[in-house]
N, C-alpha and C positions, 0 to 999 in steps of 0.2 A: 508508454508502459503498457499498453494492450500486448506488445511482444513480450516483453517482461515477465508478465504473467503467464502467456502461453509456454514461456520458456519452463517456467517452474511448474505447470502441468495442471494450473489454475484456472486457466481460460482456453477455451477451443472456439478458435474464429469460425469454426464450420457448425457452430450450434448458435441458434436464435439465442441474442441476449448476451452474447461474446460483449459487445462495445457498453451495455449497462452494468453489466459484471466489473468491468476495467471501470469505469463512474462510479460503480459504487465502492471499490477497494479507494479510487481515489479520494474518495467525501470522510470514509473511514479514518485514512491519514492525516487528512488537514484537519478533522475534529481530535486523533490523537495528541497533534501538535498544539494546538490551541488548549487542550486540556491534558498536557502534558505531566502537569504537577499532579494531577489526580490520579493519574492512572500506576501500576509499576511499572518496573523498567522492562520485564518478559514482553509484557503486554505491548508496551511503546516499541520495542525494537521491531516487535511479530507486524504491527502495523507500518511501519516503516522503512523496514527492512530493504521491501521490492524496489523503494525509490533509490535508497542507496546504493544499492547493488549494479544500478544504473547509470550510476554518475549524477544524481539528482541532490543537491543539497538541500540536507534535514537538520533543523537543528538538534543540538544533543540535548537531552531529556532535564539534567540539571544545568 
């Protein structure tokens, strides 16, 4: 996932905390999946989209 976020310009491997940022993105996406019935569709897509973009299976919101 770190490479996927780097490609989107959201993560720079040469900065301290790069791995931490990837972990934070993963944690937020996991929480969005868990609570998907409580967040709007646009927010859900924003949080899980990077994972889908690299081929990771993510459940639909509905």
